[in-house]
C-alpha positions in Angstrom: 87.2 107.5 86.4 89.9 105.0 86.6 92.4 104.8 89.6 95.0 106.6 87.7 92.5 109.3 87.1 91.5 109.7 90.5 95.6 110.1 91.5 95.8 113.0 88.9 92.8 114.6 90.1 94.1 114.8 93.6 97.1 116.2 92.3 95.3 118.6 89.9 93.5 119.9 92.8 96.4 121.0 94.8 96.6 124.6 95.5 99.0 126.5 93.1 101.5 127.4 95.5 101.8 123.9 96.6 101.9 122.2 93.1 104.6 124.8 92.1 106.8 123.5 95.0 106.8 119.9 93.8 110.2 119.6 92.4 112.3 116.1 91.4 109.3 114.1 92.4 107.4 111.2 90.8 104.0 109.8 91.7 103.6 106.2 90.4 100.9 103.8 90.9 101.8 100.4 91.9 99.6 97.1 92.8 101.0 96.8 96.4 103.9 97.2 98.6 105.7 93.8 99.0 106.9 94.7 102.4 103.5 95.7 103.6 100.7 94.8 101.5 98.1 96.8 103.4 100.1 99.9 103.0 98.3 102.4 100.7 100.9 104.8 99.9 104.8 105.4 100.9 107.2 108.2 100.1 110.5 107.5 99.1 113.0 110.4 99.4 114.4 113.3 101.2 111.8 115.4 102.4 112.2 119.1 101.2 113.2 120.8 104.2 116.1 118.3 104.5 117.3 118.8 101.1 120.7 120.2 100.1 121.8 120.7 96.5 119.9 117.7 94.9 121.6 118.2 91.4 121.9 115.0 89.5 119.8 112.9 92.0 117.0 110.7 90.8 113.5 112.0 91.8 112.0 111.2 94.8 109.1 109.0 94.6 105.4 108.7 95.8 104.0 105.2 95.6 100.1 104.9 95.6 99.1 101.3 96.1 96.0 100.2 94.0 95.1 96.7 95.5 94.6 97.5 99.3 93.0 100.8 98.4 90.5 99.2 96.1 89.9 96.1 98.4 89.3 98.5 101.6 87.0 101.2 99.7 84.8 99.1 97.2 82.4 102.2 97.1 83.6 104.4 94.2 83.0 107.8 96.3 85.0 106.3 99.2 87.7 105.2 97.1 88.2 108.4 95.6 88.3 110.2 98.8 90.8 107.7 100.1 93.2 108.2 97.3 92.9 112.0 97.7 93.9 111.7 101.2 96.4 109.3 100.6 98.2 111.4 98.1 97.7 114.2 100.4 99.3 112.3 103.4 102.3 111.3 101.3 103.0 114.8 99.9 103.0 116.0 103.5 106.2 113.6 104.1 107.4 115.3 100.8 107.2 118.7 102.7 108.7 117.4 105.9 105.8 116.8 108.0 105.7 113.9 110.4 103.0 111.7 111.3 101.5 113.6 114.3 101.3 116.9 112.3 99.7 114.8 109.4 97.2 113.5 111.7 96.3 117.0 113.3 95.6 118.1 109.6 93.0 115.0 109.2 95.0 113.1 106.7 96.0 110.1 108.6 
């Protein structure tokens, strides 16, 4: 499987009620974050609980950073799992969870 396939699989494995709640959101793969090259992922946007009328707004974005993930997890099984955890971590921010709650859920 390719890196993109792993990201797609993490999204495809979401429970149906969570997948249905994703609105106006783009998940993209980038090489790395220019400001923090060690970052695995980043949510850019307004968390769902804080949104008002978002009509006409550009989609929120989740960036998954390929280079740091591949460098830190050369084992294919570990890489697949860390991509899944990273996608879920950033989706948790989309749903309005803070770092403490994400850690409580095991996605830190």
